[in-house]
C-alpha positions as a printed NumPy array, in Angstrom:
array([[ 11.539, -10.261, -13.315],
       [  9.675,  -8.164, -10.65 ],
       [  6.662,  -9.662, -11.744],
       [  5.179,  -6.069, -13.571],
       [  4.289,  -5.842, -16.886],
       [  6.689,  -4.517, -19.215],
       [  5.749,  -1.046, -20.582],
       [  6.007,  -1.086, -25.057],
       [  8.996,   0.379, -25.963],
       [  7.573,   3.576, -27.609],
       [  6.287,   4.648, -24.58 ],
       [  7.232,   8.402, -24.723],
       [  9.597,  10.503, -21.754],
       [  6.272,  12.456, -20.436],
       [  4.483,   8.966, -20.301],
       [  7.371,   7.33 , -17.886],
       [  7.526,  10.942, -16.044],
       [  3.496,  10.983, -15.598],
       [  4.104,   6.895, -14.137],
       [  6.892,   7.696, -12.171],
       [  5.275,  10.604, -10.548],
       [  2.097,   8.646,  -9.769],
       [  4.054,   5.951,  -8.62 ],
       [  5.588,   8.211,  -5.899],
       [  2.369,   9.481,  -4.93 ],
       [  1.491,   5.823,  -4.42 ],
       [  3.963,   5.461,  -2.408],
       [  3.147,   8.568,  -0.225],
       [ -0.105,   7.83 ,   0.07 ],
       [  0.194,   4.581,   1.297],
       [  2.496,   5.462,   3.667],
       [  0.77 ,   8.403,   5.415],
       [ -2.388,   5.991,   5.969],
       [  0.078,   3.263,   7.826],
       [  0.744,   6.081,   9.539],
       [ -2.084,   7.152,  10.816],
       [ -3.903,   4.238,  11.227],
       [ -0.75 ,   3.283,  13.734],
       [ -1.655,   6.838,  15.1  ],
       [ -5.463,   5.755,  16.005],
       [ -4.308,   2.675,  17.36 ],
       [ -1.256,   3.971,  19.549],
       [ -3.84 ,   6.641,  21.05 ],
       [ -5.921,   3.859,  21.817],
       [ -3.086,   1.469,  23.365],
       [  0.133,   3.174,  23.788],
       [  1.435,   0.161,  25.085],
       [  1.17 ,  -1.915,  21.907],
       [  3.142,  -2.387,  18.961],
       [  1.325,  -0.159,  16.465],
       [  2.697,  -0.813,  13.309],
       [  2.696,  -4.603,  14.054],
       [ -0.843,  -4.224,  14.82 ],
       [ -1.503,  -2.383,  11.668],
       [  0.149,  -4.897,   9.352],
       [ -1.895,  -7.833,  11.509],
       [ -5.533,  -5.804,  10.335],
       [ -4.088,  -5.514,   6.415],
       [ -3.518,  -9.372,   6.897],
       [ -7.099, -10.186,   7.96 ],
       [ -8.524,  -8.042,   5.455],
       [ -6.731,  -9.578,   3.024],
       [ -7.638, -12.963,   4.267],
       [-11.197, -12.104,   4.098],
       [-11.443, -10.585,   0.975],
       [-10.186, -13.755,  -0.337],
       [-12.745, -15.687,   1.413],
       [-15.587, -13.025,   0.095],
       [-14.449, -13.012,  -3.777],
       [-11.592, -15.892,  -4.434],
       [-11.299, -14.97 ,  -8.067]])
């Protein structure tokens, strides 16, 4: 079980195609956003591991968000 809610059995193929396309776009935008942030970091500090820093920033932001709104 992946933790995702089950889709209704009556979901037609058009709706499934729309959902699949939206997921592809979401993944693509996420990848582009991560690459852009890594490029900015790399430009300011060429010797750092930019992706490692990006992931660290994401973890910090997530922790801060949970502290502000634990619901």
